[in-house]
C-alpha positions in Angstrom: 14.2 4.1 -7.2 16.8 1.8 -8.8 16.3 -0.8 -6.0 12.6 -0.8 -6.6 13.1 -1.1 -10.4 15.4 -4.1 -9.8 12.5 -6.1 -8.4 9.9 -8.0 -10.5 6.9 -6.0 -9.3 8.7 -2.7 -9.2 10.0 -3.1 -12.8 6.4 -3.8 -14.0 4.8 -0.8 -12.3 7.6 1.7 -13.2 7.7 0.5 -16.9 3.9 0.8 -17.2 3.8 4.3 -15.7 6.9 5.5 -17.6 5.4 4.4 -21.0 2.7 7.0 -20.6 2.9 10.7 -21.2 1.9 11.3 -17.6 4.4 13.2 -15.4 5.3 11.9 -12.0 7.5 13.8 -9.6 9.2 12.9 -6.3 9.8 15.7 -3.8 11.0 16.1 -0.2 8.7 18.0 2.1 8.4 18.5 5.8 5.2 16.6 6.8 4.1 17.6 10.3 1.4 14.9 10.8 3.9 12.1 11.3 3.3 10.6 7.9 6.3 9.2 6.0 4.9 10.3 2.7 1.9 10.8 0.4 0.8 10.7 -3.2 -1.0 13.7 -4.7 -2.8 13.2 -8.0 -2.7 15.8 -10.7 -6.3 14.5 -11.5 -7.6 13.4 -14.9 -5.0 10.7 -15.2 -2.1 13.1 -15.9 0.3 11.9 -13.2 1.1 13.2 -9.8 3.6 13.9 -7.0 5.1 11.6 -4.5 6.0 13.6 -1.4 8.5 12.0 1.0 9.0 13.4 4.5 12.4 15.3 4.8 14.3 13.2 2.3 13.1 9.9 3.8 13.8 7.8 0.7 13.0 4.6 2.6 12.4 1.7 0.1 9.1 0.7 1.7 7.7 4.3 1.8 8.7 5.1 -1.7 7.3 1.8 -3.1 4.1 2.3 -1.2 3.6 5.8 -2.6 4.6 4.6 -6.1 1.8 2.1 -6.0 -0.7 4.9 -5.1 0.5 6.6 -8.3 -0.1 3.3 -10.1 -3.6 3.1 -8.7 -4.2 6.7 -9.9 -2.7 5.8 -13.3 -5.4 3.1 -13.7 -8.2 5.4 -12.5 -8.5 3.9 -9.1 -6.9 6.6 -7.1 -8.3 8.2 -4.0 -8.2 7.6 -0.3 -9.6 4.3 0.9 -8.7 1.3 2.9 -8.6 -0.9 -0.3 -5.9 1.4 -1.7 -3.9 1.3 1.6 -4.0 -2.5 1.8 -2.9 -2.8 -1.8 0.0 -0.3 -1.4 1.2 -2.0 1.7 1.1 -5.4 0.0 3.0 -4.0 -3.0 5.6 -2.4 -0.6 5.9 -5.7 1.2 6.7 -7.5 -2.1 9.4 -4.9 -3.0 11.0 -5.0 0.5 10.9 -8.8 0.5 12.5 -9.2 -2.9 15.1 -6.5 -2.2 16.1 -8.3 1.0 15.0 -5.4 3.3 12.9 -5.5 6.4 9.2 -5.9 5.8 8.3 -4.5 9.2 7.2 -1.1 7.9 4.8 -2.7 5.5 3.1 -4.7 8.3 -0.7 -4.5 8.5 -1.0 -7.2 11.1 -2.9 -6.4 14.3 -1.1 -5.3 17.4 -2.2 -7.7 20.1 -2.0 -5.3 23.1 -2.4 -8.2 25.5 -5.4 -9.6 23.6 -3.6 -12.6 22.1 -6.7 -14.8 22.6 -9.2 -12.4 21.0 -10.8 -14.5 18.2 -11.5 -11.5 15.9 -7.9 -10.3 16.2 -6.6 -13.8 15.5 -8.9 -14.1 12.5 -7.7 -10.7 11.2 -4.1 -11.7 11.5 -4.8 -15.1 9.8 -6.3 -13.3 6.9 -3.4 -10.8 6.7 -1.0 -13.8 6.7 -3.0 -15.3 3.8 -2.6 -12.1 1.8 1.2 -12.0 2.3 1.8 -15.7 1.5 -0.8 -17.0 -0.9 0.3 -17.8 -4.5 -2.7 -15.7 -5.7 -4.8 -13.0 -4.3 -7.4 -14.5 -1.9 -10.4 -12.2 -2.3 -12.1 -13.5 0.8 -9.0 -12.7 2.9 -8.7 -9.3 1.2 -12.3 -8.4 2.0 -12.0 -9.5 5.6 -8.9 -7.4 6.1 -10.6 -4.4 4.4 -13.7 -4.7 6.6 -11.6 -5.0 9.9 -8.7 -2.7 9.0 -10.1 0.3 11.1 -10.4 -1.9 14.2 -7.3 -4.1 14.0 -4.5 -2.9 11.7 -1.3 -1.7 13.3 -1.3 1.0 10.7 -4.4 2.6 12.3 -3.2 2.7 15.9 -3.4 6.5 15.9 -6.7 6.5 14.0 -5.0 7.9 10.9 -7.3 6.0 8.6 -10.6 6.3 10.6 -12.0 8.8 8.0 -11.0 6.7 5.0 -13.9 4.8 3.4 -13.4 1.1 2.9 -13.6 1.5 -0.9 -14.5 4.2 -3.4 -16.8 3.5 -6.5 -13.8 3.8 -8.9 -11.9 1.0 -7.1 -13.6 -2.1 -8.3 -10.5 -4.0 -9.6 -7.9 -5.4 -7.3 -4.8 -4.1 -9.1 -2.5 -5.9 -6.6 -3.8 -9.3 -7.9 -1.4 -9.3 -11.0 1.6 -9.0 -8.7 1.1 -12.3 -6.9 2.8 -14.2 -5.6 4.2 -11.4 -3.5 
């Protein structure tokens, strides 16, 4: 947690959440679906629980789940591709500033021998734009959101196939204030 707080974006998120009366917990659980962690809201903007798989206090996993708490804090919680993209972008920014590998936060497509696939290349180009633009590029964000199910390496096992692209409470791009990543 200290390493996340030591980063520009981590400091901002943790300070905003800590200033509230909401209660956030971090616990270790045995997650049998292969997930590294999850965030469970207490509902009604009253905090929540970050569950990490068997004491996996990986910087990227923890920062990803903290951002889900932040989304919930601002009334934009819930499962969706939008929230997954934002949480991965946030985790990327934390890992990058902390000097850690950003591999776990990678939402690029896996080529699987289709390096010349125009859609796949377009997807990766838009992901690259999200990682390296000085401000959030909404066109790139929307493209990645729309193609995430088909191309993201995070969805290789179909883990996100049931997630909607976006829920009605998720109209703001909370990640935009954290640019450049």
